[in-house]
C-alpha positions as CSV (number, residue, x, y, z in Angstrom):
1,M,0.2,-0.1,-0.1
2,L,1.3,3.7,-1.2
3,I,0.9,6.0,1.3
4,S,1.8,9.9,0.9
5,H,3.2,11.8,4.0
6,D,1.8,14.9,2.9
7,W,-1.7,13.4,2.8
8,L,-1.3,11.7,6.5
9,R,-0.3,15.4,7.5
10,A,-3.4,16.3,6.1
11,L,-5.4,14.1,7.9
12,V,-3.1,14.2,11.0
13,P,-1.2,17.7,11.4
14,H,1.7,16.4,13.1
15,Q,5.0,17.8,13.2
16,R,6.9,14.6,13.0
17,S,9.2,14.0,10.2
18,A,9.1,11.3,7.5
19,D,12.0,9.2,8.9
20,E,9.7,9.0,12.7
21,I,6.6,8.4,10.8
22,R,8.4,5.4,9.2
23,D,9.6,4.0,12.0
24,L,6.3,4.3,14.2
25,L,4.6,2.6,11.5
26,S,7.0,-0.1,11.6
27,A,7.1,-0.7,15.1
28,H,3.4,-0.2,15.7
29,V,1.5,-0.7,12.8
30,A,2.8,-2.6,9.7
31,T,6.1,-2.9,8.1
32,V,7.3,0.0,6.0
33,D,9.1,-1.8,3.0
34,R,10.5,1.3,1.5
35,M,10.4,4.9,1.9
36,E,10.9,7.0,-1.5
37,R,11.2,10.9,-1.4
38,L,9.5,12.4,-4.4
39,R,10.4,15.2,-6.6
40,E,14.1,14.6,-6.5
41,D,14.2,16.2,-10.0
42,L,14.5,19.3,-8.4
43,R,17.0,18.4,-6.0
44,E,19.4,21.0,-7.8
45,V,17.1,23.8,-8.2
46,V,18.1,26.8,-5.5
47,V,16.1,29.5,-4.5
48,G,17.6,32.7,-6.0
49,R,17.0,36.8,-5.3
50,V,16.9,38.7,-8.5
51,V,19.1,42.0,-7.3
52,Q,18.8,44.0,-10.6
53,A,16.8,43.7,-13.9
54,G,16.2,46.0,-17.1
55,R,14.8,45.6,-20.4
56,H,16.8,43.3,-23.0
57,P,18.3,45.8,-25.4
58,N,17.5,43.5,-28.5
59,A,14.2,42.1,-27.5
60,D,11.1,43.9,-25.8
61,T,9.8,40.9,-24.1
62,L,12.6,39.7,-22.4
63,W,14.5,40.9,-19.2
64,V,18.1,40.6,-18.3
65,T,18.7,40.0,-14.6
66,K,21.3,39.7,-12.1
67,V,20.6,36.9,-9.9
68,D,22.1,36.3,-6.3
69,D,22.3,32.1,-5.9
70,G,24.4,32.3,-2.9
71,S,27.6,31.5,-4.9
72,G,29.0,34.6,-4.0
73,S,28.9,36.5,-7.0
74,L,25.8,37.5,-9.4
75,L,25.0,35.8,-12.2
76,D,23.5,37.4,-15.2
77,V,20.4,35.6,-16.2
78,V,17.9,36.1,-19.2
79,C,13.9,36.1,-18.6
80,G,11.2,35.9,-20.6
81,A,8.6,36.5,-17.9
82,P,6.2,39.3,-18.3
83,V,7.1,40.9,-15.0
84,V,10.4,40.4,-13.0
85,T,10.5,42.2,-9.2
86,V,13.9,43.2,-7.7
87,G,14.4,41.8,-4.4
88,T,11.7,39.0,-5.0
89,L,12.9,35.2,-4.6
90,Y,12.4,32.7,-7.4
91,P,13.2,29.3,-8.4
92,F,16.6,29.2,-10.3
93,A,18.4,26.5,-11.9
94,R,21.9,27.3,-12.6
95,A,23.6,26.3,-16.1
96,G,24.1,22.5,-16.2
97,T,20.7,21.8,-14.2
98,V,18.6,19.2,-15.7
99,L,14.8,20.3,-15.1
100,P,11.9,17.7,-14.9
101,G,11.2,16.1,-18.5
102,G,15.2,15.8,-18.9
103,I,16.0,19.2,-20.2
104,R,19.5,20.3,-19.3
105,L,20.3,23.9,-18.9
106,E,23.3,25.4,-21.0
107,K,25.2,28.6,-20.5
108,R,24.3,30.5,-23.7
109,K,23.7,33.8,-25.2
110,I,20.3,35.0,-26.1
111,R,20.0,37.8,-28.2
112,G,23.3,38.9,-27.6
113,E,23.3,38.6,-23.8
114,V,24.9,35.8,-21.9
115,S,22.6,33.6,-19.6
116,N,23.8,31.6,-16.5
117,G,20.4,29.6,-15.8
118,M,16.8,30.0,-15.6
119,L,14.6,31.6,-13.4
120,C,11.5,28.9,-13.4
121,S,7.7,29.0,-13.6
122,A,5.7,26.6,-12.1
123,R,5.2,24.5,-15.2
124,E,8.8,24.2,-15.9
125,L,9.4,22.8,-12.2
126,G,6.4,20.3,-12.8
127,L,4.3,21.9,-10.3
128,G,1.5,23.2,-11.9
129,A,0.2,24.1,-15.3
130,D,1.0,27.9,-14.6
131,H,3.3,29.1,-17.6
132,S,2.6,32.6,-17.7
133,G,5.0,34.0,-15.3
134,I,7.9,33.0,-13.2
135,M,7.2,31.4,-9.7
136,A,7.4,34.1,-7.0
137,L,8.2,32.7,-3.4
138,D,6.8,34.0,-0.1
139,V,9.5,32.2,1.8
140,E,12.1,34.0,4.1
141,V,15.2,32.0,3.3
142,A,18.9,32.7,2.0
143,P,19.9,32.7,-1.7
144,G,21.2,29.3,-2.5
145,T,19.1,27.4,-0.4
146,P,17.8,24.4,-1.8
147,F,14.3,24.9,-3.5
148,L,13.1,21.7,-1.9
149,D,14.3,22.8,1.6
150,A,12.7,26.2,1.1
151,V,9.2,25.1,-0.2
152,D,7.3,21.9,1.0
153,V,6.7,20.2,-2.4
154,A,8.6,17.3,-1.6
155,D,6.5,14.6,-0.6
156,V,7.5,11.4,1.0
157,R,6.0,7.8,-0.3
158,F,5.8,5.0,2.0
159,D,5.4,1.3,1.0
160,V,3.4,-0.2,3.6
161,D,3.2,-4.2,3.8
162,V,-0.5,-4.6,4.6
163,L,-1.3,-7.8,5.7
164,P,-4.7,-9.7,4.9
165,N,-6.3,-9.3,8.4
166,R,-5.9,-5.4,8.3
167,P,-7.9,-4.0,5.4
168,D,-8.2,-0.8,7.5
169,L,-4.8,0.1,6.6
170,L,-5.4,0.2,2.8
171,S,-6.2,3.7,3.1
172,H,-4.7,7.3,4.2
173,A,-7.6,7.6,6.8
174,G,-6.7,4.2,8.4
175,V,-3.3,4.8,8.6
176,A,-3.9,8.5,9.8
177,R,-5.9,6.6,12.5
178,E,-2.9,4.8,13.9
179,I,-0.5,7.9,13.7
180,A,-3.0,9.6,15.6
181,A,-3.2,6.8,18.2
182,L,0.6,6.9,18.3
183,T,1.1,10.7,18.6
184,G,-1.7,12.1,20.4
185,V,-2.6,14.5,17.5
186,A,-6.4,14.2,16.4
187,V,-7.5,13.2,13.3
188,A,-8.8,16.1,11.0
189,L,-10.5,16.7,8.0
190,P,-8.0,17.7,5.2
191,P,-8.0,21.3,4.2
192,E,-9.0,20.4,0.5
193,L,-12.4,18.8,1.9
194,S,-13.3,21.3,4.7
195,D,-14.8,23.8,2.6
196,L,-17.4,21.5,0.4
197,R,-20.7,23.0,-0.8
198,G,-24.0,21.5,-0.7
199,L,-23.6,19.0,2.3
200,P,-24.9,17.9,4.4
201,L,-26.8,15.9,2.2
202,P,-30.6,15.2,2.6
203,L,-31.3,12.1,4.7
204,P,-31.7,8.6,2.4
205,I,-34.6,7.0,0.6
206,A,-34.4,3.7,2.2
207,G,-36.0,0.6,1.1
208,E,-34.7,-3.0,1.7
209,R,-35.4,-4.3,-1.8
210,E,-36.1,-1.2,-4.0
211,A,-36.1,2.8,-3.3
212,A,-36.3,5.9,-5.8
213,A,-34.9,9.2,-5.5
214,G,-33.4,12.0,-8.1
215,G,-35.4,10.3,-11.0
216,I,-33.6,6.9,-10.9
217,T,-34.9,3.9,-9.1
218,V,-32.8,1.3,-7.5
219,R,-33.7,-2.0,-6.9
220,L,-31.7,-5.0,-4.9
221,E,-32.0,-8.5,-6.2
222,D,-28.9,-10.2,-5.1
223,A,-28.7,-9.2,-1.1
224,A,-26.4,-12.1,-0.7
225,G,-23.7,-10.5,-2.9
226,C,-24.2,-7.0,-1.8
227,P,-25.6,-6.6,1.6
228,H,-26.5,-2.7,0.9
229,Y,-26.1,-0.2,-1.8
230,M,-26.2,3.4,-2.2
231,G,-26.4,6.0,-4.9
232,V,-27.1,9.7,-5.7
233,I,-27.6,11.8,-8.8
234,I,-25.5,14.8,-9.4
235,R,-26.6,17.0,-12.2
236,G,-24.9,19.6,-14.1
237,V,-21.1,18.4,-14.0
238,T,-18.6,19.5,-16.3
239,V,-15.9,16.8,-16.6
240,G,-12.5,18.1,-17.3
241,P,-9.0,18.3,-15.8
242,S,-8.7,17.9,-12.0
243,P,-7.4,20.7,-10.0
244,D,-3.3,20.8,-9.5
245,W,-3.9,19.7,-5.7
246,L,-5.7,16.8,-6.8
247,V,-3.5,15.7,-9.5
248,R,-0.7,15.8,-6.8
249,R,-2.4,13.7,-4.3
250,L,-2.8,10.9,-6.8
251,E,0.9,11.2,-8.5
252,A,2.1,10.7,-4.6
253,V,0.4,7.3,-4.6
254,G,1.0,6.3,-8.4
255,L,-2.0,7.1,-10.1
256,R,-2.2,9.3,-13.2
257,S,-4.7,11.9,-13.6
258,I,-8.0,10.9,-15.8
259,S,-10.5,13.6,-15.0
260,N,-11.8,15.3,-12.5
261,V,-14.9,13.0,-11.7
262,V,-12.8,10.1,-11.8
263,D,-10.0,11.5,-10.0
264,A,-12.4,12.3,-7.2
265,T,-13.5,8.8,-6.8
266,N,-10.1,7.3,-6.8
267,Y,-9.2,10.0,-3.8
268,M,-11.9,8.7,-1.9
269,L,-10.7,5.1,-2.9
270,H,-7.0,5.7,-1.8
271,G,-8.0,8.4,0.9
272,Y,-10.5,6.7,2.7
273,G,-10.6,3.1,1.3
274,Q,-14.2,2.9,0.0
275,P,-14.3,2.0,-3.6
276,M,-16.9,3.8,-5.5
277,H,-18.1,4.3,-9.0
278,A,-19.7,7.2,-11.1
279,F,-21.9,6.1,-14.0
280,D,-23.0,8.6,-16.7
281,A,-26.7,8.7,-15.7
282,S,-28.2,9.6,-19.2
283,R,-26.7,6.4,-20.3
284,I,-28.6,4.2,-17.9
285,A,-31.5,2.5,-19.6
286,G,-34.8,2.7,-17.7
287,R,-33.3,5.0,-15.6
288,T,-33.3,2.0,-13.1
289,V,-30.2,0.5,-11.5
290,V,-30.6,-3.0,-10.6
291,V,-27.9,-4.8,-8.3
292,R,-28.2,-8.6,-9.4
293,A,-26.4,-11.9,-10.2
294,A,-25.2,-12.3,-13.5
295,R,-27.2,-14.4,-15.8
296,A,-25.3,-17.6,-17.7
297,R,-23.2,-16.4,-20.2
298,E,-23.9,-12.8,-20.0
299,R,-21.1,-10.4,-21.6
300,L,-20.2,-7.2,-20.9
301,V,-17.2,-4.6,-22.0
302,T,-15.4,-3.7,-19.2
303,L,-13.5,-0.2,-18.8
304,D,-10.4,-1.8,-19.9
305,G,-11.7,-2.5,-23.3
306,V,-12.0,-6.3,-22.8
307,E,-15.3,-8.1,-23.4
308,R,-15.5,-10.7,-20.8
309,E,-18.3,-13.5,-20.2
310,L,-19.6,-13.3,-16.9
311,G,-20.7,-16.6,-15.1
312,E,-23.5,-17.0,-12.5
313,G,-22.7,-16.5,-9.0
314,M,-21.1,-12.9,-9.6
315,T,-22.8,-9.9,-9.0
316,V,-23.5,-7.3,-11.7
317,I,-24.9,-3.9,-11.6
318,A,-27.2,-3.6,-14.5
319,D,-29.9,-1.3,-15.9
320,G,-33.1,-1.7,-17.4
321,E,-31.8,-3.6,-20.3
322,R,-28.2,-5.2,-19.5
323,A,-25.4,-5.6,-17.0
324,I,-23.1,-2.1,-16.9
325,A,-20.4,-3.2,-14.4
326,V,-19.0,-6.0,-12.3
327,G,-20.0,-5.4,-8.8
328,G,-16.9,-4.7,-6.8
329,V,-14.4,-5.2,-9.9
330,M,-15.2,-2.6,-12.6
331,G,-17.5,-0.5,-14.4
332,G,-18.5,-1.1,-17.9
333,R,-17.4,0.7,-21.2
334,D,-21.3,1.2,-22.0
335,T,-21.9,4.0,-19.0
336,E,-18.2,5.2,-18.7
337,V,-17.9,9.0,-17.7
338,N,-16.5,10.9,-20.3
339,E,-16.2,14.9,-21.4
340,R,-19.4,14.9,-22.8
341,T,-21.1,13.7,-19.7
342,T,-23.3,16.2,-17.4
343,D,-25.3,14.0,-15.3
344,L,-23.9,11.0,-12.8
345,F,-25.1,8.5,-10.8
346,L,-22.3,7.9,-8.1
347,E,-22.6,4.5,-6.2
348,V,-21.1,3.7,-3.0
349,A,-21.9,-0.2,-1.7
350,Y,-20.8,-3.2,0.5
351,F,-20.0,-6.2,-1.5
352,D,-19.4,-9.8,0.2
353,P,-15.7,-10.5,0.2
354,R,-16.1,-14.1,-0.5
355,R,-18.3,-13.5,-4.0
356,I,-15.9,-10.6,-4.8
357,R,-12.9,-12.9,-4.4
358,L,-14.6,-15.4,-6.6
359,T,-15.3,-13.0,-9.4
360,R,-11.9,-11.7,-9.5
361,R,-10.5,-15.0,-9.9
362,A,-13.0,-16.1,-12.4
363,L,-12.3,-13.1,-14.6
364,G,-8.7,-12.7,-14.0
365,L,-9.3,-9.3,-13.2
366,S,-7.7,-7.5,-10.2
367,T,-8.4,-4.1,-9.5
368,D,-7.6,-1.6,-6.4
369,A,-11.4,-1.9,-5.8
370,S,-11.5,-5.6,-5.7
371,Y,-8.2,-5.8,-3.5
372,R,-10.3,-4.2,-1.0
373,F,-13.7,-5.4,-1.4
374,E,-12.3,-8.9,-1.0
375,R,-10.3,-8.4,2.3
376,G,-13.4,-6.1,3.7
377,V,-14.2,-2.7,3.4
378,D,-15.8,-0.6,6.6
379,P,-19.8,-1.5,5.9
380,A,-20.6,1.4,8.3
381,S,-18.7,4.1,6.3
382,T,-21.0,4.1,3.2
383,A,-23.1,6.8,4.0
384,A,-20.5,9.1,5.1
385,T,-17.7,8.4,2.4
386,L,-21.0,9.2,-0.2
387,E,-21.3,12.2,1.4
388,L,-17.7,13.5,0.7
389,A,-17.5,12.0,-2.5
390,A,-20.9,13.8,-3.4
391,G,-19.1,17.1,-2.2
392,L,-15.6,16.3,-3.9
393,I,-17.3,16.0,-6.9
394,M,-19.6,19.3,-6.9
395,K,-16.2,20.9,-5.8
396,V,-14.1,20.0,-8.8
397,A,-16.6,19.1,-11.6
398,G,-19.7,21.7,-10.3
399,G,-23.3,20.5,-10.7
400,M,-25.8,19.8,-7.8
401,V,-27.0,17.0,-6.0
402,D,-30.7,15.7,-7.5
403,G,-32.9,15.3,-4.4
404,S,-32.0,12.8,-1.7
405,P,-29.2,9.6,-1.7
406,V,-31.1,6.3,-2.1
407,F,-29.8,2.8,0.2
408,V,-31.2,-0.2,-0.2
409,G,-30.6,-3.5,1.8
410,R,-29.4,-3.5,5.5
411,D,-26.8,-2.7,7.7
412,L,-24.5,-5.2,8.8
413,D,-24.7,-6.7,12.4
414,Q,-22.1,-4.7,14.8
415,P,-19.0,-6.8,15.9
416,R,-19.9,-8.4,19.2
417,A,-18.1,-7.5,22.5
418,V,-15.3,-9.5,23.2
419,P,-14.4,-9.9,27.3
420,L,-10.9,-9.1,28.5
421,D,-9.4,-10.1,31.8
422,P,-7.1,-7.6,32.5
423,A,-5.0,-10.7,34.5
424,R,-5.3,-12.7,31.5
425,A,-3.5,-10.2,29.7
426,A,-1.1,-9.6,32.1
427,R,0.0,-13.3,31.8
428,L,0.1,-13.2,27.8
429,L,2.5,-10.2,28.1
430,G,4.4,-10.8,31.1
431,D,3.8,-7.6,32.4
432,R,1.0,-6.3,34.6
433,L,-1.1,-3.4,33.3
434,E,-4.1,-1.4,35.0
435,A,-7.5,-1.7,33.4
436,S,-7.5,2.2,33.1
437,E,-4.1,1.9,30.6
438,I,-5.9,-1.1,28.7
439,T,-8.8,1.2,28.2
440,R,-6.6,4.1,26.9
441,L,-4.9,2.1,24.5
442,L,-7.5,-0.1,23.1
443,S,-9.8,3.4,22.8
444,S,-7.2,5.4,20.8
445,V,-7.9,2.9,18.0
446,G,-11.5,3.0,18.0
447,F,-12.3,0.1,20.3
448,A,-15.5,0.7,22.9
449,V,-14.5,-0.5,26.4
450,Q,-16.7,-0.9,29.1
451,P,-16.2,-2.2,32.5
452,G,-18.0,-5.4,33.1
453,A,-18.5,-7.8,36.1
454,G,-15.7,-9.2,38.2
455,G,-13.3,-6.6,36.8
456,V,-13.5,-8.0,33.2
457,L,-13.9,-5.7,30.5
458,D,-16.5,-5.7,27.6
459,V,-14.5,-4.6,24.8
460,R,-16.3,-4.1,21.2
461,P,-14.0,-3.8,18.1
462,P,-14.9,-1.0,15.7
463,S,-16.7,-1.7,12.3
464,W,-13.3,-1.5,10.4
465,R,-11.7,-4.3,12.5
466,P,-13.4,-7.9,11.7
467,D,-10.1,-9.6,12.6
468,V,-10.3,-8.9,16.6
469,S,-12.8,-11.7,17.8
470,R,-11.1,-13.0,20.8
471,D,-9.4,-12.0,24.1
472,A,-5.6,-12.6,22.4
473,D,-6.3,-10.4,19.4
474,L,-7.0,-7.6,22.0
475,V,-4.1,-8.5,23.8
476,E,-1.9,-8.1,20.5
477,E,-3.4,-4.7,20.0
478,I,-2.4,-3.5,23.5
479,A,1.3,-5.4,22.8
480,R,1.6,-3.3,19.5
481,L,0.3,0.3,20.7
482,R,2.2,0.0,23.9
483,G,5.2,-1.3,22.0
484,Y,7.0,-4.6,21.3
485,D,10.4,-3.1,22.8
486,R,8.3,-2.8,26.2
487,L,7.8,-6.2,26.8
488,S,9.6,-7.2,29.7
489,D,12.9,-9.1,29.0
490,E,13.1,-10.7,32.6
491,V,13.6,-14.7,32.4
492,R,10.7,-16.2,34.7
493,P,10.5,-19.6,36.1
494,F,9.3,-22.5,33.9
495,R,8.8,-26.0,34.1
496,P,10.5,-28.0,31.2
497,G,7.9,-30.5,29.4
498,T,8.1,-34.3,29.6
499,V,7.0,-35.0,26.1
500,P,9.9,-36.0,24.1
501,D,10.4,-34.6,20.7
502,H,8.8,-36.5,17.9
503,P,11.3,-38.9,15.8
504,L,11.1,-37.3,12.5
505,H,12.1,-33.8,14.4
506,E,14.8,-35.5,15.8
507,M,15.9,-36.6,12.6
508,T,15.4,-33.4,11.1
509,R,17.5,-31.6,13.3
510,R,20.8,-34.4,12.9
511,V,20.6,-34.3,9.0
512,R,20.4,-30.6,9.3
513,D,23.4,-30.2,11.5
514,A,25.1,-32.7,9.5
515,L,24.8,-30.8,6.0
516,V,25.5,-27.1,7.6
517,A,28.7,-28.6,9.1
518,R,29.5,-29.8,5.6
519,G,29.2,-26.0,4.5
520,L,25.7,-26.4,2.6
521,M,23.1,-23.5,3.2
522,E,19.5,-24.5,3.9
523,V,16.7,-23.2,1.7
524,R,12.9,-23.2,2.2
525,P,11.1,-22.4,-0.8
526,M,7.5,-22.6,-1.3
527,P,6.5,-26.3,-2.5
528,F,4.4,-24.9,-5.5
529,V,5.4,-25.6,-9.1
530,R,4.0,-25.8,-12.7
531,G,3.5,-29.3,-13.4
532,D,0.7,-31.4,-14.9
533,D,-2.4,-32.4,-14.0
534,A,-1.9,-36.0,-14.7
535,T,1.2,-36.2,-12.7
536,H,0.9,-33.5,-9.8
537,V,-1.9,-32.4,-7.6
538,R,-3.2,-29.1,-8.1
539,V,-4.1,-26.7,-5.5
540,R,-7.6,-25.3,-5.2
541,N,-6.8,-22.2,-4.4
542,P,-3.3,-21.4,-5.8
543,L,-1.1,-18.1,-4.6
544,A,0.2,-17.8,-8.2
545,E,-1.6,-19.0,-11.5
546,D,1.4,-20.1,-13.0
547,E,2.7,-22.1,-10.0
548,P,-0.7,-24.0,-9.4
549,H,0.8,-27.6,-8.5
550,L,2.6,-29.3,-5.3
551,R,6.2,-30.4,-6.4
552,R,7.0,-34.1,-6.3
553,T,10.3,-34.0,-5.0
554,L,12.5,-31.2,-3.7
555,L,14.5,-31.1,-7.0
556,E,11.9,-29.4,-8.8
557,T,12.3,-26.4,-6.4
558,L,15.8,-27.0,-5.8
559,A,16.5,-26.5,-9.7
560,R,14.8,-23.2,-9.6
561,R,17.3,-22.0,-7.1
562,A,20.3,-23.4,-9.5
563,E,18.7,-21.4,-12.4
564,H,18.1,-18.1,-10.5
565,N,22.1,-18.4,-9.3
566,L,23.1,-19.2,-12.8
567,S,21.0,-16.3,-14.1
568,R,22.9,-13.9,-11.6
569,M,26.3,-15.3,-12.4
570,Q,26.8,-17.2,-9.8
571,G,28.0,-20.6,-10.3
572,D,29.2,-22.1,-6.8
573,V,26.1,-23.1,-4.9
574,R,25.9,-25.7,-2.0
575,L,22.2,-25.8,-0.8
576,F,19.9,-28.2,1.0
577,E,16.1,-28.1,1.8
578,I,14.4,-30.6,4.2
579,G,10.4,-30.5,3.4
580,S,7.3,-32.0,2.2
581,A,7.0,-34.0,-1.4
582,F,3.5,-34.7,-2.7
583,E,2.3,-37.6,-4.5
584,P,-1.4,-38.3,-5.7
585,G,-3.5,-40.0,-3.3
586,P,-5.4,-43.5,-4.1
587,A,-8.6,-43.8,-6.0
588,G,-11.2,-41.9,-3.8
589,A,-8.6,-40.3,-1.6
590,T,-9.5,-36.7,-0.9
591,L,-6.1,-35.5,0.3
592,P,-2.6,-36.3,-1.3
593,V,0.6,-38.3,0.0
594,E,2.7,-36.1,2.0
595,S,6.1,-37.3,3.0
596,V,9.1,-35.2,4.3
597,R,12.2,-35.8,2.4
598,V,15.9,-34.0,2.0
599,G,17.3,-33.1,-1.3
600,A,20.7,-31.5,-1.7
601,L,21.9,-29.3,-4.9
602,V,26.2,-28.8,-5.0
603,M,27.6,-27.4,-8.5
604,G,30.6,-25.3,-9.1
605,R,33.9,-25.7,-7.1
606,R,34.3,-27.7,-4.1
607,R,36.2,-24.8,-2.1
608,P,36.7,-21.3,-2.5
609,P,40.0,-20.1,-4.6
610,H,43.2,-19.6,-2.5
611,F,46.8,-18.6,-3.3
612,T,47.6,-22.6,-2.6
613,E,45.0,-23.7,-4.9
614,P,43.8,-21.0,-7.5
615,L,41.6,-23.5,-9.5
616,P,40.0,-25.9,-7.2
617,P,38.5,-28.7,-8.8
618,S,34.5,-28.9,-9.1
619,F,32.1,-31.0,-7.6
620,D,30.9,-34.4,-9.4
621,A,28.8,-37.2,-9.0
622,W,31.2,-38.6,-6.0
623,D,30.4,-35.9,-4.0
624,A,26.9,-36.0,-4.4
625,K,27.2,-39.8,-3.2
626,A,29.2,-38.7,-0.4
627,L,26.7,-36.1,0.9
628,A,24.0,-39.1,0.6
629,E,26.3,-40.8,2.7
630,V,26.4,-38.4,5.9
């Protein structure tokens, strides 16, 4: 999951550096695999002060200026801006600087006057579309200060390793919630959403199976695949380019801008974790939206231009005539928003995770929306995110909401309360914690904690945490919020077990020690390979479609390790593996025959080169035989 530091700061206005936030996330929330500083292409640009400016003697539209760039001497710079103000600070690129787009500036004469660089506009720096004039800076820094240090335009991108049990972290709001708990800074509405017009929306028109508002009727026929569905009509929008701030938000997480309407829905997906879709309302046949199961061999051209055959069990969004979207996965080409669109139907829904997972696999189509739906979005956030999205679309594309939103379906049940005994938490953690400290920690991330009978706490998880269902889950939350580094390192008395180790475990340990003593390194690859259904066992739910089988021998995976090393010019390999191999079971068996085996791979030179033996002999079949006799 890509997370923008600037976007986080808009949600939680903290004063921590990007490095501190990275360390907090890795220590308490989820591992940050990578931290990337953006706009490094502006690293050579500095702040320059115009000390002198006059009209170019040979061109009416040019200026000849002297710029203080902090080097100790004034530089002659020719500028084509309509206005240049003496004493003002501007971004300055010296001769030799490479600007965004790969343009290298050279010292050269322009109409007879030497120019030693460029005073830059926002467009030349890739910070906007304004090319009418150079970018005046309202900062108090010395000339020569790096532009990135003087102006807050360089975002930092975190690549967070979000595990499948934490879908709440698949958004900036979810990560911001954790940062707020760790820093004590309250979550706020970002500045770009603080001035939305037309809000709050009217209360939705609700129905368990059907509701109508704004000239459109919504009918829910597949409640199992879509427990609830909301939508609202927005009329009078103008589809066009997005404002610069929205483009920068999306670019910070690796997305390109498409249009103001589509960008607004992508903003809500990455900002608040709620996938949503905007339909061209004028192309919805019969002014009816139907959430139903796909019909056998029904076909739909999705937004990527591919015609797909749908299958029974898939949830589709349809109009009065045909399917117009694959629910929770991707919209259809027929109702795509384009530059001629003026009326929108904005959809926000909760889809069944299992159904989305099956649909995604059947179609071979993985999207940002399906990735979140199949892990589980917050079912209680549908109305709030619909309102924010409608306000954001009206802000960037104009238009007004027509009537009330519609809501069909039912709200999902609230998570049940989990009893937590502080004494049991102390036993699991090895440290005694007061009930007040447990309450403070859990409440900081949205858990509702109430005192119960006998000192037990009744803890109700928030709607965005479906993974918490037992007291051990709560203890894990306490441990990570408090900090794993604060766990006691005291060695406590214990009673050794009386049950002996399994003979297979003992044998495995002896074999491992013997092979390591011979200089081999142990590998533990995944047991999945590309095989044949006739000879190998196929996995029903493979991690990768190109490796859907279980290996029959360890050599199948060891050989791939050899290929990996050889492709990197490493021919001296000494590897071994102790793992399971799988054979098809006898007729009528539901499980394969699994056996633990050991395999070894040696190739290249027997010993590292030495001045006493520059060319050591290579491994041969006798070496392999010697290993087998260990």
